[in-house]
N, C-alpha and C positions, 0 to 999 in steps of 0.2 A: 515400526516405521517411524520413521521422527518426521514429529509436529511442531508449529511454531505456535507461540502463546499469545494471541492477542487478547485484548482488553481495549474499553472504551465503548461508544457507538449509543446508540439511544434513538430518545425522541426529541427535537427541538424544536420550534417556531421558525419561519422564513425570515434568514438575515442572521442567527443563531449560528453557535460555534461549539465543537465538541473536537474531541482530539481522542483518537486510536494510537495503540503501541503493540507491539508484537517482538516478541523476542526467540532468539534463534540460538541454536546450539552454537558454541563459538567455530566449529570449523564450518559452519557453513555459513558465518554471519561474516568471516573475514575475507576480505577480497573478493567479495559477491557480490550479485545484481539482487536487492531486493526491494520489495515495495510491494502497491495494494492494486488489484483487482477489482472490479466492482460489477454486481450484475442485478439488473433490476426483473422485474416479472416479465415475461416474457419480451424481452431483448436477447441481444448478446452479451459476453463477458466482453465487458471492457476495462483495457490496464489505465491506474488512474494517475501513479504518482511512482518514481523508481529512482534508488539511489547505491550508486557503487560504493559499495564502503570503503575501503583504503583509498578510494581517491575522492569522496567523497561528492563526487559529480551525480547532477541529478537532472531529470527528465518529466514532464508535467504533459498530461493530455491538456488540448487546450480547452477544453469542457474548464477545466479546473484551475488553469493560469490565473494567478493572480490570487484565488482564494485557498488555495493551499498548500500549505509547505511539508516539506521530507525533512525528515531530521534523525539525527543517527547520535548515541551515546554507545562510544565504540568501549567503554569501560563495564558496560550492564552486556553488552551484545543485544541490544534493543533500539528500533527504528520506531520515529514516530509519523502520525502522521497530523498535524494541526488543520481542521477544517473550517473557516470562516466565512459569512456572506454565504451559507446555505441557502441553496434553493428548495422546492420540492422534486425538481429532474435530479437530485442527487440522491433521492433514495434508491436503498437497494442495500444488496449483502452484502460487504465490504471482507474480503479475502486476503489475509496479506501472506504472500509467496517469495519464495529464494527460490534463484537458478540451482541448476547441476553446478556442481562445482568445475570450472576453468573452464566453463563454455562459454561465457558472453564476456564481454569487454568493456569501459565506461562508456565505449562509442555506441555498442550495440545494447546499451541497456537501457530501453524504452518501454518493454511491455508491448511489443510490436506483436508479438507471439505467446500466448499462454504453455506453448511446446516446449518450451526453456525451460519451465519454471518446474522442480519435480518436488518441493516442499510448501508444503499449505497449511494454515492455520484452519481452523474449523468456519469461521465467519462469524461475521456479527453484523446485524442490524443497524441499519441508519435510515432511520426519518422522518421527513421534514415535511411539515404540516404548511397550508399555508394560512 
């Protein structure tokens, strides 16, 4: 089973910063929709930030706009999530995901439904204390 390799995460205080990384196999990374979902205890999974790799187009949930930045390094098949001005409500397990190949487009790469995502990382905990 193909799995994405995540790193980063940890514990910070309100206002702090963290960076997540996600490495994907080349065939999954190229020309595909990748990004992060998060899930807090007793809450539904939420799409956070997404990028369509060849186009470079990005999408952010309203809750993280202006604070989080998703970026890519095509030479390393890696995407990053820079998280600034963190709040306690950002506390969750963050999962890197990649869509099934040739199912999403730059326009539909929004994380509206995780059902389109077939490849996942194990998840990394982000904890923001007040």
